[in-house]
C-alpha positions in Angstrom: 108.6 96.1 -14.2 105.7 98.1 -13.5 103.8 95.6 -15.2 105.0 92.8 -13.0 104.4 94.8 -9.9 100.9 95.6 -10.8 100.1 91.9 -11.4 101.9 90.9 -8.1 99.9 93.3 -6.0 96.6 92.4 -7.9 97.4 88.8 -7.1 97.9 89.7 -3.5 94.8 91.5 -2.7 92.8 88.6 -4.4 94.7 86.1 -2.0 94.2 88.4 1.2 90.3 88.8 0.1 90.0 84.9 -0.2 91.7 84.3 3.1 89.3 86.8 4.9 86.4 85.3 3.5 87.7 81.6 4.6 88.1 83.2 8.2 84.8 84.8 8.3 82.9 83.4 11.2 79.8 81.5 10.8 76.3 82.8 10.4 74.1 83.1 14.0 72.1 80.4 12.6 74.7 78.0 12.7 76.0 79.0 15.9 72.5 78.9 17.6 72.1 75.1 16.2 75.4 74.2 18.4 73.8 75.5 21.8 72.5 73.3 24.4 69.0 75.5 24.5 66.9 72.9 23.0 68.1 70.2 25.9 67.0 72.9 28.6 63.6 73.7 26.5 63.1 69.8 26.5 63.3 70.0 30.5 61.0 72.9 30.8 58.6 70.9 28.6 58.2 68.1 30.8 57.6 70.0 33.8 54.8 72.0 31.9 53.6 68.5 30.9 53.3 67.1 34.5 51.6 70.7 35.6 48.9 70.5 32.8 48.1 66.7 33.5 47.9 67.7 37.4 45.6 70.7 36.5 43.1 68.7 34.1 42.4 66.5 37.2 41.5 69.4 39.3 39.2 72.2 40.2 39.0 75.0 42.6 35.6 75.9 44.4 34.1 78.9 45.9 31.7 78.0 48.6 28.5 80.4 50.4 26.3 78.8 52.8 23.7 79.5 55.6 23.9 77.7 58.7 21.1 76.9 61.5 20.8 75.1 64.5 21.9 75.0 68.1 24.8 73.8 70.3 24.2 73.2 74.0 26.2 73.0 77.0 24.7 70.9 80.0 25.9 70.1 83.4 24.0 69.0 86.6 23.8 66.1 89.1 20.6 64.6 91.0 22.9 64.3 94.1 23.4 67.7 96.5 26.3 69.9 95.6 28.2 72.1 97.5 25.7 74.4 98.5 23.0 71.8 98.8 21.2 71.8 95.7 20.4 69.3 93.3 20.7 71.3 90.3 21.8 71.7 86.7 22.8 74.4 84.3 22.1 74.6 80.5 23.6 77.3 78.0 22.3 77.6 74.4 24.1 78.9 71.6 22.3 79.7 68.2 24.0 78.4 65.3 22.5 80.9 62.8 25.2 82.4 60.6 26.3 83.0 57.0 29.7 81.9 55.7 32.2 81.8 52.7 35.1 79.4 51.8 37.1 77.9 49.2 37.9 74.4 48.1 40.7 72.4 46.1 39.7 69.2 44.5 42.0 66.5 42.6 41.3 63.2 41.3 42.9 60.4 39.5 41.3 57.1 38.2 38.7 56.3 40.9 40.4 58.4 44.0 39.6 62.0 45.0 41.1 64.0 47.6 39.2 67.4 48.6 40.5 70.1 50.8 38.0 72.7 52.1 38.0 75.9 54.2 34.8 77.6 55.6 34.6 81.1 57.9 32.2 83.6 58.9 35.3 86.0 58.2 34.8 88.1 61.3 32.4 88.0 64.5 28.7 88.1 63.4 25.1 88.4 65.3 23.4 84.8 66.0 20.3 85.7 67.4 19.7 85.0 71.2 21.7 82.9 73.8 20.3 81.5 77.1 22.1 80.6 80.4 19.7 78.7 82.5 19.7 77.1 85.9 17.2 74.9 87.1 16.3 72.3 90.1 16.5 68.7 89.4 13.7 66.7 91.6 12.6 62.8 91.5 10.9 63.5 88.2 13.6 65.0 86.4 15.5 62.9 83.6 19.0 62.6 82.8 19.1 61.4 79.0 23.0 61.5 78.4 23.0 58.6 75.5 21.6 60.2 72.4 23.4 57.5 70.3 23.1 54.2 72.0 25.0 51.5 70.4 24.2 49.1 73.3 20.4 49.5 72.9 20.3 50.4 69.0 18.8 53.8 69.8 19.1 57.3 68.8 17.6 60.2 70.4 17.7 63.3 67.9 17.7 66.1 70.8 20.3 68.4 72.0 18.6 68.3 75.3 19.7 66.1 78.5 17.9 67.1 81.3 14.2 67.2 81.3 11.6 67.5 84.1 13.1 70.8 85.5 12.5 74.1 87.1 14.4 77.2 86.4 15.4 79.1 89.3 17.6 81.6 87.1 17.5 82.5 83.8 19.7 84.8 81.7 19.1 85.9 77.9 21.2 88.1 75.6 22.5 88.7 72.0 24.9 86.5 70.7 28.0 87.5 68.5 30.5 84.8 67.4 33.4 83.8 64.6 33.5 80.3 63.2 36.2 78.8 60.9 36.2 75.1 59.8 38.7 73.2 57.7 38.2 69.9 56.1 40.4 66.9 54.4 38.1 64.2 52.8 38.8 61.5 50.5 36.7 59.4 48.4 36.9 55.9 46.5 34.4 55.3 43.9 33.2 52.1 42.6 31.1 50.8 39.7 30.6 53.4 36.8 30.8 56.3 39.2 33.8 58.6 38.0 35.4 61.7 40.5 35.3 63.8 37.4 31.5 64.5 37.2 31.6 65.6 33.6 32.2 62.0 32.8 28.9 60.2 32.6 28.6 56.9 35.3 26.9 56.2 38.5 27.9 54.1 41.9 29.0 54.0 45.2 31.8 55.7 46.8 33.3 55.6 50.6 34.2 58.8 52.0 36.5 59.6 55.2 38.7 62.4 56.2 38.8 64.7 59.0 37.5 68.2 60.3 38.9 70.9 62.6 36.6 73.7 63.8 36.9 76.6 65.9 34.5 78.8 67.3 33.9 81.7 70.0 30.7 83.2 71.6 30.0 86.4 73.4 26.9 86.7 75.2 26.0 90.2 76.1 23.3 92.7 76.9 22.0 90.2 79.0 18.6 90.2 81.0 18.8 88.2 84.0 16.1 86.5 86.1 16.4 85.0 89.6 13.6 83.6 91.2 14.1 85.3 94.7 11.3 86.7 97.0 11.0 89.5 95.4 12.2 88.4 92.1 15.3 89.8 90.6 15.2 91.2 87.2 17.4 93.6 85.3 20.2 94.1 82.9 23.7 92.8 84.0 25.9 93.7 80.9 28.2 91.0 79.2 27.4 87.6 80.5 29.8 85.1 79.3 32.3 84.0 76.6 32.4 80.4 75.0 35.3 78.9 72.8 35.7 75.8 71.7 37.9 73.4 69.1 36.6 70.3 67.9 38.2 67.5 65.7 36.2 65.2 63.9 36.5 62.0 61.9 33.8 61.0 59.6 33.5 57.9 57.7 30.6 56.6 55.4 29.3 55.9 51.9 27.6 57.7 49.3 25.8 57.6 45.9 26.8 59.4 42.4 25.3 59.9 39.6 25.8 62.0 36.4 24.9 62.1 32.7 27.4 64.8 31.9 25.2 67.7 32.4 23.3 66.7 35.7 24.7 65.4 38.6 23.1 63.8 42.1 24.8 62.9 45.1 23.7 61.7 48.4 25.8 60.4 51.5 25.9 59.4 55.1 28.8 59.5 57.5 29.2 58.4 61.1 31.7 60.8 63.2 33.9 60.5 66.2 34.9 63.5 67.8 36.7 65.5 70.7 36.3 68.9 71.9 38.4 71.1 73.9 36.3 73.9 75.8 36.5 77.2 77.7 33.3 78.6 79.4 34.2 81.9 81.0 31.4 83.7 83.4 32.2 87.7 83.3 30.0 88.2 86.4 31.3 85.2 88.5 34.7 85.7 87.3 34.8 81.8 86.7 35.9 79.3 84.3 34.8 76.2 82.8 37.5 74.3 81.2 37.2 70.6 80.3 37.2 67.9 77.4 34.3 66.3 75.7 34.0 63.3 73.2 31.3 61.5 71.3 29.8 60.3 68.3 27.7 62.0 65.5 25.8 61.7 62.3 26.1 63.6 59.1 23.8 63.4 56.0 24.6 65.1 52.4 22.1 65.4 49.7 23.0 67.7 46.7 22.2 68.4 42.8 24.6 70.1 40.3 24.5 71.5 36.7 27.7 70.7 34.5 29.4 72.8 32.0 32.4 72.1 30.1 34.4 74.2 32.5 32.0 75.0 35.3 30.2 73.1 37.7 27.1 74.8 39.8 26.2 72.5 42.8 23.7 73.0 45.8 24.3 70.9 48.9 21.8 70.2 51.8 23.9 69.0 55.1 22.1 67.9 58.3 25.0 67.4 61.1 24.5 66.1 64.4 27.3 65.7 67.6 26.4 64.3 70.8 28.9 63.3 73.6 29.6 63.9 77.4 32.9 64.5 79.2 34.2 66.6 82.4 35.3 70.1 83.5 37.0 71.6 86.4 36.3 75.3 87.6 38.9 78.0 87.9 38.6 81.1 89.8 35.4 82.8 91.2 34.0 85.3 93.5 31.9 83.5 95.9 33.0 81.0 98.6 31.1 78.0 96.9 33.1 79.1 93.5 36.5 79.2 94.8 35.7 76.0 96.9 34.7 74.1 93.7 38.1 74.7 92.2 39.6 72.1 94.6 36.4 69.6 94.2 37.9 67.6 91.3 36.0 67.5 87.9 32.3 67.8 87.1 30.4 66.1 84.3 29.0 67.8 81.2 27.2 67.2 78.0 27.8 69.0 75.0 25.3 68.7 71.8 25.2 70.3 68.3 22.3 69.9 66.0 22.5 72.0 63.0 21.9 72.0 59.2 23.4 74.2 56.4 22.2 74.8 52.8 25.3 75.5 50.4 25.9 76.7 46.9 29.2 75.9 45.3 30.6 77.1 41.9 33.6 74.9 40.7 35.9 75.7 37.8 37.6 73.1 36.0 41.3 74.2 35.8 
């Protein structure tokens, strides 16, 4: 009997052990193989592939440049004004400053888009500014059309009035801040390629938009007035001048690249519009107006290409010539206050400047 009990107990233990082994959960490796993680991984891989495809056709650029030139505001008439004078005014702002910036570029097939931002970062000294008031006589000339399509002529000068005689002259120090945003697109033809690492050459069309805002302060002014006796001496701060400008350039260019060296040249015509505020502290008088016109922009550049880098130096010549009108607000003298109610006055804006720029691009 005891032997039978032992045999039965042994068989029960063997059966129980077999049942437990049969009910043991599957290995972690087998459970993992039944989850949906591979599907999620596939979606993530697709996004990474799209991002990678976008980045291999993109670059980021650091920009450093030196700007030079002048911006000139002029107004005048050969007809007597409120005080009975045939007179005009010219304010000259130097455009000599350093700037930095950043650019992002993307291309596909034969197209390229480029977004750039340039700034002086803060107010910077830009040399000397002048505020001139002058008489206009019978020998004075008013050359308002710098770019004359009707007569197919181009006068590359920022000055509108010539043959004048100054009766007041203020000179002082200038400081200013300049910000410029540009969006440009190109379409390449022939063997030219938007990726400069690929050898080829050919023409391209270029177009886009620029927005520029800058503000000047003319201070530590020394004023001269042709009174009897002559008035001469310091007057402190003279004026502030702020202007915002939209430009629409369109033109063509040529690119050559052998995979190591790259050359570019382009020319564009611009149409533009500006809104400005010219405030004279000593007179408490504002000139607020709008101006529009045409311009010209040329570029010449050369670059050295490495597998992940492009070092590029560019020379730019930039011209804007236009005319518009302004209205006065404020004033201290009787004539200045009356001018608030005398309608709008004609003015000319001219910008003649150049820049030398170094660009360092990294292919993403």
